[in-house]
N, C-alpha and C positions, 0 to 999 in steps of 0.2 A: 817156656818162652812167649811172650805175647805175639801175635801174628799182626802186624801192622797194616798189610795191604790186603783187599779184598776186589774179586773181579766184579765188575757189574751184575754177572751172572749169579752172584753168592747172597746178595741181601735181598731186603724187602722194605717196605716201607714202615713198618714197626723198629727198625733198627736205627732211628734217627740218633740215640743216644752214642752210637757206635760210628755210624757212616755218616752223621752231618744229614739235614734236611734234604739237600741237593743229592748225595750218594744215595741216601735211603729212596726216594723218588725215582733216582735214574736207574737204580736196581729194580725197582717195582715196575717201570715203564718195560724194561729189558723183560721181566718175567711174564707182563701180560703181551709180549710179542709186537711191541711197539717199536718202529725204526729209529732205535736209538745207536748213534756211533759205538762201538766198542770201546772199552777202557776200563779203569779200575780207581778205585780209592782207597787213599790213607787215611787211617782212622782217627778219631777223635784221641784215641789212647796214645798215639804218636806224639799230636801236639801237647797232651799234658806231658809226657815225658821230656819234650823238647822245653816246655816251659819251666821245669823244674831244674834242669841240667844247663840249660843253654846250648845243649849240644844234639845234633841228630842223632837218633839211637844208633849204633852201627849196624843193627841189624836189618833197619829200614832202606839203608842204602842197598842190601844184598837182594831183599824182598823187592825193591822197584825194578832192579835188573831182571830179575824173575819174570815180573810183570809186562815189562817193557818186551821182553822177548817172545813171552807168548802172545802178546800183540801183534808185534812183526810177523810171526808163523801163522798167526789167523788171517792177517791182511795179507801177507806176502810182499810185504815191504819193509824197508828198513830205517829207522829214525834218523833224518837227515840225509839219507843216500843222495847221492850226486845224481842219479838217473831219475830213480822212483821213489822219492821222499816220502816216508811216513812225518806227519807232522801231528802235534798234539795242543791241546790246552792246559792250563793249569791252571784251577780254578777253587776257590774257597766255597764252604759248606757247612754253616756250625748249625746245631739243632734248631734252634729257633732262628727264622727268616732275617737277615740285617741285612737288606737292599744297600748295595752300592757303597758297604761300610768296609769292606773287606777286598782283597785284589786277585786279579784276574790277568794274566798272560797267554795271548793266542799268537798260534802259528811257531810255537817253538820245535826247533830242529831246521829252521832255515838259518843258512850262513852263504858265504859268496860263493860257493859250487852249487849247494842245493836249490840255489834259487834258478840256477841256469835249469836243473832236473825237472824244478815245478814247471817252468815255463815249458820244456818240451813235452812233458806229461798233458799237461792243459792245453796245449796249443794255444797260449794265451799271454804274451810275454808283459803285458801291460798289468795281469792279475797276479803274477810272480812278484814284480817288483813293488807294487802295492802292498802284497801281504807281507814282503821283509820290511819295507817302511814303517808297516804298522808292528812288526814284532821290536825293532828296534826304540821305537816310541814307546810302546806298553814297556817292554823292558828296561828301558833307561829310566821311567818314571817310577816303576813299580819295585825293580830290584837294584838298581842303582842309587835312588833319590835324587835324580835328577828335575830339574823345576820343569814340569808340563810345558810351561808357557813357552819355554825356549824351542821345543818342538813344534806346537802349534804355533808360533812367529815363523818359523822356516816354511813350512806348510805355506802360510799366508802370503809368503813372500814368493812362493814358488807358482801361484796361482795368479798373484799379482803380476808376475813376469811373463805369465801366458794371457793376460788379458780374460783369466776366467774366475768365476766366484765357486763354482762348486768342484770337490775333489776328484768326481768322476770325470771332469773335462781334461784332468792331467793325462799326458800317454806316457807311454812305457819308457821314454828316453827321458821325460821330466821326473818319473818316481824313481829310474835310477840315478839321476842327479841329486833326488833327494834323500836316497839311501845314503851317498857319500857324505851330504850335510849332516845328517843325523849321526854317521859315525864319527865325523869330527866333533858333534856337541859331545857325544859319549866319551872322547877322547879327552876333551878341552875339561869337560865337569868332573870326568872319574879318575883320570891318570890313567887309565886304563885301556886297550881296545875293548871293541865289542867281540864278545866269547864267540868263538868260532866253531867250538867244539859241542854237538849236540848236548851229551848227555850232561857238559858244565852248565849248558844252558838249564836243561830240566832241573837240576840239581840244585841250582841258586833260585829258581822262580819256586821250586818248592818251599824252600826256608823262606822267603820272601812271602809266601801265602801263610806261611806257619808265623811268622813274625806281625801279619796285619791283624792277627789277633789283638796285639796289645798296643797297638796305634791309639791315640788320642781319638779319633773320631769314631773308633770302635769301642773303646770303652765308655765315651760319653753316650754314645746309643744304647750301649747295654744299660748303664745307669737310668736313662730314661724309660727304657722298657722292662725295666727291674729284671736282667738276664746276669745269673751269675757269671763271673768272672773266671771259674774255674772248669766251665766246661769244655772249651778248646774248640777249635775248629777243624772239620775234615780237611781234605785236600783231592780235588777230582782231577784226573788226568785222562784225558778223552781224544780220542783219534778226530782231529780237525776236519769238518766239511765247513764248504765254502759257500758263502753268500755272495760273495764280491766275483764271481766269475761270469759276469757279463749280465744282460738283460734278460735271459731266463733264470737268473738265481737271484737273491735275496734272504734277507733275514727278519723275523719281527717276533711281537709279543702278543699272545691272545689271551683274552679272558671268557670263558663260558658263560659268564652273564657279565653286564655291567657294573664294575666296581664302584662306581661314583654315585650310581643312582640304584640299582638291583634290579633294573629292567632286565627282562629276557631276553635272548638272542645271543649272537656272537661279536665281541668286541675285541678290537686290537688296534697294534700299527704294524705297517710294513715297510720295508725301505728295499726297494731293487737294486742289486750291485752292492750290496753294504755285507759287513760284518754285525754280530750282535751288539757290541759296545756301542755303536753307532746309533742304534733305536733307544737304549736308556740313558745316554749322553743328551740326547735332544739336540744336537748339534744341527742335524736336518730334518725338517718338518715332514711327516711321514704320510702313508696311504694308509687306507682303512682296509679293512677285511674285504669290505664287500668293492674295493678297487683290485684287491688280489684275485677274486673271482673273475674279473675282467682279464686281468693278466694271463694267471695262468689257473683255468677251470679245473685241470685235473688234480694238480697239488691242492687247492681250494677244497675241492671233494673230498679228498683225503684228510686233509687238518681237519674238517668239520665232523668226521666219521671220530676222529681220534679225540678232540676235546668233547662229543657226547660218552665216546666211552670211558673217558678218566672222570668227567662229572659223575657218571652212573656209578664208576668206581669207589671214587672218593666221597660221594654223597655229600660235594658241597662245590664251591665256586672253585674253579682251578685255575691258575695262572700258568701259561706255558710259552716258553721258549722255544724257537723253532728257525728250523735254515732250512734253505730250498737250495740245492746245489744242482742247476741247469735240470730242473724240473724234478728232482727227486726228494720227498719231504723227510727231513732229521728231527726227531723231537730230540731237544737238548734237557731239557729242564720242565719239569711239574711241581707247584706245592699248591697247597690250599693259600687262595689269593688273600691279602690285604684287602679291607673293603672298609669304604666309609659308613658313619653310625647310621644313616638312612638304609643304606644297601644291606647291613648288616639285619635290620629288623624284617626289612621287605624278602631278602632271599630264604631267611630262616621259615618264615610263613610258606613262601612259594614250594619250597622243599616239603614242605609238612602236607601241604596240599597235593603235591607230585608224588605222595606216599614213598620218598626217600627217607626220610627222619621222621621221628615222632614228638611230640611237644617237649617232652623234657630233654631230647637233644637240641630242640629249637632253642630253649631257653637257656642252655650251656653254648649255643653259637654267638650270643651276644653278652654285652657286661653293662655294667653300671657307667662305667666311663663313658660310655656310646648314649646311653640314655641321658646323661648330663650333657652333652654335647648339643642332644637334641632338645634340651630346657633352652637353651640359651636363644637369646634376642636374635631377630633376624631383621633386615632391612626391610622399611616401610615399602609396602607397593605402590607403583606411581604409574598405572595403567595409561592416565590421560598425558604424563609430563606435565604435570601443574606445578610440580616441585621444582623450585630452583637447585637443578642438578645439573652438573658438569661431567657428561659420559664423554671419558678420554677413549675408549676401546669395548669392544665385545669379543671376549676370545673363548679359550675352552674352558669350562669348569673341571678342576680335577679332584676337588674336596670342599665340600659343603661348608657352607658358615658366612657371617657377616663379620670382617674385618674393619677394622678402621686405625691406622695409625700413620705415625710420620714415616716418609719415604727414607729408606737407608740403602746404601749399594754395595755393602760388604759385610762378610758376617762378624768381622770383628765391633764394626760401629753399632751393629745390632745388639751384639752382646753388651757393650759398653751403656749404650743409650738404654737397654731394657734393666739395666743393672740399679740405675737411677730412678725406675720408674714410668720411664716413657713406653707407650705402645708404640711398634713400629712395624713396617711392612718392608720385608726384606724384596727388592727388585735386582733381577739378575738376568743376564741374557739367557742362560741356561744355568742349573746348578750342578754341583759335583759333591762328591763324598766330602770334602775340605769344607764345605758350607753348612754343615749339620748343626755346629754350635748357634749360628746364626736362623736356621729355620727352628731351632728349639725356641729361641730367645724371642723371636719373631710372632704376631699374631697374626700373620698371614705371608704367603708367599708369592711373588708374582714373577714370572719370565718372558720373556719375548720367545723363545721358541720352544721346540718339544710339544709332544702331546700325552695321552692318558696314560702311557707307560713310562715317561721320561721318568727320570731321577726324582725332580721336583715333586711330580705327582704320585709316585710309587711312596715316599718317604712320608710327604704331608698327610697322605690316605692314613698311611700307618699310625702317624702319632696324633692325628684328629685336627690336624692344622689348616684352616682356610687355604685354598690355593687355586689360584689362576694360571694355566699356561699357554704358550703359544700365540701370545698378544703380538702377532706379526707387524701392526700398524706401529708397535711402540719402536723407538729407537733408542737403545740404551747407550748410553756413554758413561764406562764405568770411570774412567782417568776423570771427568767433570762431574761426575758427580750427578748426573743429571737424567730425563729422559724425555723425548718428544711425541707428541703424536696429536695430528688433527691441528697442527700449528700451536699447540701449546706447550710451554716448557715448565717440567716438573723438577724441582731442585731438591736435593736432599735436605729435609726436614721438612718440606711441603705436606700436607697431610693427603692421603689417599684413601679410599674406599672399595674395597673389591667383596665381591659377590660370588663366593664357592659355588653357587647353584645354578646361577645364570649366565657366569662368565663376564658381567660387567664390572668394568673398573670406573670410578667416579674421582674427582677431583675434588677434596675437601670433604666435610663429613657430613654423612648421611643418617638421619632419624632412623632409630628400629623399632620394630613391636614384639609382641610376646609371640614367641613360636607357635605353630600349629599344635605341637605336643605340648606343649606348655599349658595352651588354651585346653587342650583334652584334660590333662591333668588337673587343671584348676575348674573348670566349667562343666566337664563330661564329656562323653563321645558325641553325643549329638549335635550340642553348641558346636565343638570342634568341626564334626565335617559339614555342618551347614556352613561355616565360616572358611572352610578350604577352599583354595581359588581353582585347585584342580585334580584331576583322578589321581595322579602320582600322589599327591600331598593326602588325599584320603585314602589311598592305600595304607601310606605311613603309618597314619593315627591308626586305623585300624589293625594293621601289624602290632603297633605299641601297646594297644588294648589287651588283644588276643594273648600276647606273651607276658604281659604283666598281670593279667586275672589269671593265668596259670601257674605264674610265681607265686602269687597269693594264695592260691588252693593246694600248693606243693610244700609251702615252707613250713618250717617248725618255729622259726624264731618269730615273735612277733615284733613291730616297728613301732615305738612311740618316736614323741618329738621333745626337743627343746624348746619350751616357750614360756615366756614370762608374761606376757598379756593374754586378753581373750582375744584380740585381734591375731594374733600371732595362731593362738591354738586352735582359733576356727579354718584358718587357711591350711595349719598342719592335719587338720580332719579332713578338708576337702582332698588334701593330697594322699591322704589313706592312712593317716597316723591312727594308731588304735589305744591310744593314751598319751599324756604326757610324762615323759622320764626324769626331767629336772624343770621345775620352776625356780629360777634363779632370784629370790625374793629381795635380794640386795639391790636389784634393778629397778626395784618400787619406792627405793629411797633418794634417787636421784632427782635433778630439777628443783622444783619449790618445795619439796619436802626435806633438803638439804638441812635446812635452818632446824627441822625437828629434831633431827638426828643431832646436830650441834648440841641442841638442849640437854640430849641424854647425856652426852659427853661432858657439857659443863655443869652439870648439875650437881650443887654445892651439899645436898642432903637427899634422902630417900623419897623426901616429898615433893622438891623437884622434879627429882627424877621420875617418879610416878606420873606426875602432871604431864610430862614431855611424854612419856609412853602412851598415856591415856589419850594425848590430843592424836598419835599414830593410830591407836587402834580403830577407828570408824573407817579412816583410810585405808589401812590392810585388809580391813573386814570387806569392803567393796570391791577391791581388789581379787580378792578371793573368790568371792561371789559371781562374778563377773566369769573367771576362769572357770570356776566348775561349770556354771550354766552353758559356756561354750563346750565343755568335755564332757555333758552330762550322760551317765552310764557308761564312761569308761574312767581307768585309773588316772590319777593327776598327782602325781608325786612333788610334793612342795618341800623344798630344800629350805631348811633355816638359816638365816644369816650366816655368809661365810667369810668376806673378807675383813681384814684388821679396819678398824674405826677411823683410822687416821686417814682411809682412802675417801671418807665423806667430809674431811676438815679441810681448810688449807695447805697449799704445799708450805712447808716448814722454812724454807729460804724467800720466799716470795713475801710469805707475812712479817718474818724477822726485818725485812728491808722496807716494808710500808709501816712498822712499828718504830723503826730507827729514824726515818726520814719524818716522821710524825713528831718524835721527840725532838727532834732537831729545831722543827719549826715553832716548837711550843703549843701543839696541838695534839695531846696525848689522849687516846680513846681508850677509855677505862673497857669499852669491851673487846678491841682488839688486844690489848695488851693480857685481858683473862685469856682469851682464846689461844693465842701466842704461849702461853704457860702449859695450856693443857695440850696442845699439839706437841711442846716440848717433852711434857711429860709421857705423851704416848709415843713417842719416834722411836722407833726400833732399826736396829742395824740390818737385820735381814726379816724383814715382814712378814715375807710368806711363809716364813717358819716358826712366826712366833706367836702374837695374841688373835686367833682367827679361828674359823669355825667352833667346834663343841668348847673349845678353852674360853671364847669370848662370851659364850653364854653361859657358862659358870662362873665366870669374873662377874661380870656385867649384871646385877642383880635387875629381874624383870624383863630383860630382853627377849630370851625366849620364850618367856611366858606369853608376854604381848601377840609375839606371832602364833605361838599353838592357840591361844584363845580366839585370836582372830581366824584360822583356819576353823575352830570347832565351830564359832559363831556362824560363820557362811556355810558350813555342812547344815546346820540347825536352820538357818533360812531358805536353804535350797529344798531343804525335807518338807518345809512348812509350804513352800512354794509348788509342791507335788514332784519335784526334781527327783533324780537318782543321782546324787555325787558320791564320788568314790576316791575324794583325799587321802594322801599316805602322808606321814610325816618323816622328813629324810633329814637325820642330824650328820652333819658336815665333818671331815679330818678327825674322825675317831682312830685313839690309838692303844684304847685301853676300853675294856670290858666295863669297868668302875663308871667311865665317863658317861657310856651308853645309857648304863641302868639309872644315874642320877638325872639325866633328861627324860628318859623313857617314864621314872618315877612322876617326875612333877608333871608331865604330859597325861598322863592315866588320871592325876588328880582334876587336871583343868576339862578333862572330857565330862568326867563325873559332875561338874559344878555347871557346865554348859547345858549337860544333857538335864540336870534337875532345874535350872534355870528356865531353858525353852520346852521342858515337857516332850522331849525326843531323845531316844537313845544314839549318843555320839560314841561309838567305837571306831578309831581309826588305827590302822596298822602303823605301827613304828618301827622304822629299820635307817640305817647307815650307810654311808658312802665308806666304800673300801678304798682308799686313797695315799696310806702310806705302809711300807714293808710292816710295820709292825702287826698293822691291823689285818694285812694277808696270811702273816703265820699264826696270829691267835685267832682266826678267823672260828673256831671251833668253840672259843670261850665267847666269842663275840654274839655268836649266833644265837646263844641261849638269851638274849635280850633283843634281839633282830627281828623281825617278821620279814624284812628283805634285805639284801645288798645291792648296791650299785655303785660299779667299780669306776671311780674318777678316774679314768686312766690319764687324763693330763698331769694331774698333781702324782700320780701313781708313778709315771715316767720320769716326772722332775726329782722326785725322792729317790727313786732306784738308781736313776745315771748321777744323780747330785749335778744336775744340770737346771740353772733358771732358764725358763725356756725363752723371756724376753732377753736375756743377754746373750746366749751362745748361739741361736740362729742366725742372726746377722753377723756373729763376731768369728765363729770358725768353722761352720757347719759346712760350707763350700767347700774349705780344705779337708775337711776330714770326708766327704764324697769323693772328691778329687783322688785323695789316697787311700782310698778303700775302708777306712776305718767306719765308716757307714754307708751301706749301699743306697739307702733312705731315712728320712728323717724319721727317729722313733716318735716324733710327735704327730706323724701322718699314718702311720701303718704302725700298728703294734709290734712291738720288740718281744717277737716269741719267745727267744731262748732266755731273756731276762724278764721284763714285765710279765710277762705270757705266763713263766713258769711260776709267779707269784699269784694272778690268775686262778691258774689251774689248784694252787694248791689251798687257795681259799675257797674256792668251788668245792674242792673234796672235803676239807675239814668242816665246812658249814654246813654240807648238805650232809655230814657224817652226824652232826650234833640236831640238827631239824632237816629232816627228809623233804619238808613242804616249802623249805626256804625259797623265796622266789629271788632271781637272779638276774640284773640287767646290768647295762653300762651305758654311762650317760655322757664320757668323755667324748671328743671329737672323731675319735677311731671308730662310734657307733655308726657313722656314714662311710668308712673306707671300706670299698670291695673286698680286699686281702683280709683286713682284720675281721670282718663280719665272718668270713669262712673259719677264723679261727673261733670265734666268739660260740658259732654254732658247733663245733667241734668238741668245745669244752663243756657244752650243756648249757650256755645260759638260758634265759627265757624270754628275754628280748634286748634289742639294741635301742637306743636313743640318740636322735641326730637333730641338725636345725631342721625346719621343717621344709628348705628346697632339696634335702637330701633324702628325705623320706621317700619319693618312688625308688631311686636311686638303692635303699637298703633294703626294698621291698623284693625288688628283682633280685639283687644279690644274696638276700636270705634264699629265696628259690632257687638259685643256682649253687646254693651252698647243698641244699637238700639234694639236688640231682647231681652234682660232680660226680662224675667217675673218677677212680682211681687213675693217676698219669695222664688226664688230659691234657691236653695242650691249648692253651687260650689265648697263647700269644700271639 
């Protein structure tokens, strides 16, 4: 029989799968002897059983009874006792941190009788009634599903009736009356009385936390963070300790280093006379930990000692929740803290220098997604105030970046406007978990309240969203959809610019410049350091350089770039590309050259076609010569023309209308008529599966010959100029070994001809793309003719799934993601179980035939972090991606090489 309940004294930090992150870390702190309130964890196995059947396992109720009795015996108090009540919190805790996404209920066990006992025990009647009204408010919203605004409005009316603005200014009689109001809200909205039996409260709260795993916001967060839906959450039942027991009590959140910048030191927020949810909710602006030192130096000193011990133990930035109850410190939670991209790189290098982690571990502590964030542009500096900028306010920078978008004031509008292509900035007084959809849709988040540990700050940091919080100057009117600051009114749709690094908020657009990290990647370390505005930026650039260089020395995978011009190739090389994995030659036929392609299509005989091809030859040769010069000494894979020829011709409908209208006017253009006949002749119902790729080269005489000759002559020209060209010829859309054999034989003939003509040996590898399931399944045969395989995973995904990417992504992918058919688009991250199996099969079969077969990937997956780990695992030699993603691929290839089994990178 499964055991569903574990005491805090029974687990450790390595049991996150079973105890969830919060339960595992509570157990670890208990094991370390830190002051953790006693409690127990209901395991994720219980949640999974509940999700399977829709019912709480009967054994769970028994085990909870045993655990509660053990807790009562340990503390000498009884749950909900009339004179000396034991109260507990019920909190969620999944394996991967999901801040604010699931539910918490505090003060479980209070009722009309035990509230009197709590007042007697504490000697503070106000505290007792404040705790009771908090229970009814949280229980009503979380367990009974009552609109939270009803409770908030009642609280606001109570404060207005007393002429006060803060909750703490309400006295015991005010709060007793508020409890009555809250109970009436429960009665009106749920049709039942607020439950008075403590065990009923506990059981209902546990079920509510289990149910919160399946809420829309939790599912949305998991999709965003790619967390599996089947993990389930643990439930932590913990003895209540109280931060709302007066001026010697309080609650806070602390970080062992600044999670926004990476600066060393102690950072956090503290609220006097409050409970934990008040800090995260951001509804009251907080004190700093430095202020706590003044308020309670003894508790502060103990907290500092615990923080240092935890950071040393976890060897990482720790995020800590704590409560001080009448001067006594209690540790309520710790976890490895979420951090911004700049902080991730700085902290990783700091910990190496402090000899707490190795460089391999430092590499595993950062991600390609974080590096990509550091490559984004930032606002142009304006130290002299010369630029025409309207500064609305300067507040607390919570998550860095530069975000410009139209102001919106609710999450639904943010999602609606973003869906139609608008960049939006979500403006709220404070955010709550229900705002998650809007936070994902927005380019930036701005709140009038809260600190660095508020919900907005924590969630935005975790998802890499630019965020500014605690902008107290802003008067946000949600009903009017406007904000006011410094005499100016910003209405919904007006443009805001927020700087998550400085905390500045501007009205209107602000110009951007390349980031310091992008300057480093493009121009080198010295240039970036010289241009950096301050020591903090220089530290960041050095940290990125240090980790990226380590990734380069560690990784097995080479990183190539997809580039079609010499300019793109040169940029890719500056960014660290070790070759070109895909040069798309069809892009060289656009613009003014399009007419030459038309002549190839319209040629009436071989002579006319050859004349058109001859006109293209010097242009292609020049393109390839420039490309090979830019990539001198490095492999350069040139793909022969792939798309159908009709893509280079006018649209059938538009041309038909043009010819018809001309005929009506009696102005027939014979050229248009001839062209229309050709377009109709070449029109296909499904062109992406029609005459394209290798089929085109075999059917249209001379087309591939032209390109192969141009490559060979460019190689000969570079050799004559003293260069070191490494061109490779890649044949697209091969499905049969015979297709490749025919093209390869023709290529070898042309190489020999050009070599004889130019007096230099021209011997180029000929390989093919694997982008059809049949090619993957017959890779052993195709390898007899191929020097290399390059997996075209875009088309391989289309042909495996039967998806037309251009059609399906906008049509139904959102619904497929929402209902769980897809967790992520297979065009973004490789479908390991389907497309990945074909890749593995082709690798195995191809290398069985030709052990020295070079293997790479040139689809967009080549720059995707998760896909790169898969390609490393199956033994590819290189990945190829867009030039901008080359640094990300370098980093992720290094991470793949050092990744440890079971590492938690979320």
